[in-house]
C-alpha positions in Angstrom: 6.4 -40.7 -22.5 7.0 -40.7 -18.7 4.0 -41.4 -16.5 1.7 -40.8 -19.5 3.2 -37.3 -20.1 5.2 -36.5 -23.2 8.9 -36.0 -22.7 10.6 -33.2 -24.7 14.3 -33.1 -25.6 16.4 -30.5 -27.2 18.7 -32.0 -29.7 21.3 -30.1 -31.7 19.7 -26.7 -31.0 23.0 -24.9 -30.7 24.3 -26.2 -33.9 21.1 -25.4 -35.8 21.1 -21.8 -34.5 24.8 -21.6 -35.5 24.1 -22.8 -39.0 21.3 -20.2 -39.3 23.7 -17.5 -38.2 26.4 -18.5 -40.7 23.9 -18.8 -43.6 22.3 -15.4 -42.9 25.7 -13.8 -42.6 27.1 -15.4 -45.7 24.1 -14.3 -47.8 24.4 -10.7 -46.3 20.9 -10.9 -45.1 21.7 -9.5 -41.6 23.9 -6.7 -40.3 23.6 -7.5 -36.6 23.0 -10.6 -34.6 21.9 -11.0 -31.0 23.2 -14.1 -29.3 22.0 -15.2 -25.8 24.7 -17.5 -24.5 27.2 -18.1 -21.9 29.3 -21.0 -23.1 31.6 -21.4 -26.1 29.3 -23.4 -28.4 28.5 -20.5 -30.7 32.2 -19.3 -31.1 32.8 -20.8 -34.6 29.5 -19.4 -36.0 30.1 -16.0 -34.4 33.6 -15.9 -35.9 32.3 -16.6 -39.4 29.5 -14.1 -39.0 32.0 -11.4 -37.9 34.2 -12.2 -41.0 31.1 -11.5 -43.1 30.8 -8.1 -41.4 28.0 -8.9 -38.9 28.1 -7.0 -35.6 27.5 -9.5 -32.8 25.7 -8.5 -29.6 26.1 -10.9 -26.7 23.5 -11.1 -24.0 24.9 -13.2 -21.1 24.5 -14.1 -17.5 27.0 -13.5 -14.7 30.1 -15.4 -16.0 30.2 -16.0 -19.8 33.0 -18.0 -21.4 36.0 -15.6 -21.6 36.6 -16.2 -25.3 32.9 -15.8 -26.1 32.9 -12.5 -24.2 35.9 -11.1 -26.0 34.8 -12.3 -29.5 31.6 -10.4 -29.5 31.4 -6.7 -30.5 28.9 -5.6 -27.8 28.1 -7.2 -24.5 25.0 -6.9 -22.4 24.6 -8.6 -19.0 21.2 -10.1 -18.2 20.6 -9.3 -14.6 17.7 -8.1 -12.5 18.2 -4.5 -13.6 18.2 -5.6 -17.3 15.0 -7.6 -16.8 13.3 -4.7 -14.9 14.1 -2.3 -17.6 12.5 -4.6 -20.2 9.4 -4.9 -18.0 9.1 -1.1 -17.7 9.1 -0.7 -21.5 5.8 -2.6 -21.9 
């Protein structure tokens, strides 16, 4: 606690999500995966999922990691127009 307020930390979240992706792909429980990322942390899990036939859709900001960008099957940039389009569908 800091100043009487709880402090929250994210620990190993990327690896836990990567493990989930690999398990679901290996058990053929998914056909597509949507990954929101910009760095290369998910590359090993994405590569395994693709080997299992999963189509990987990357949702990213302005400058995603080059290898991540090229590894994924489909790419969608999250920008103001993307967010506005989501808002209009509600």
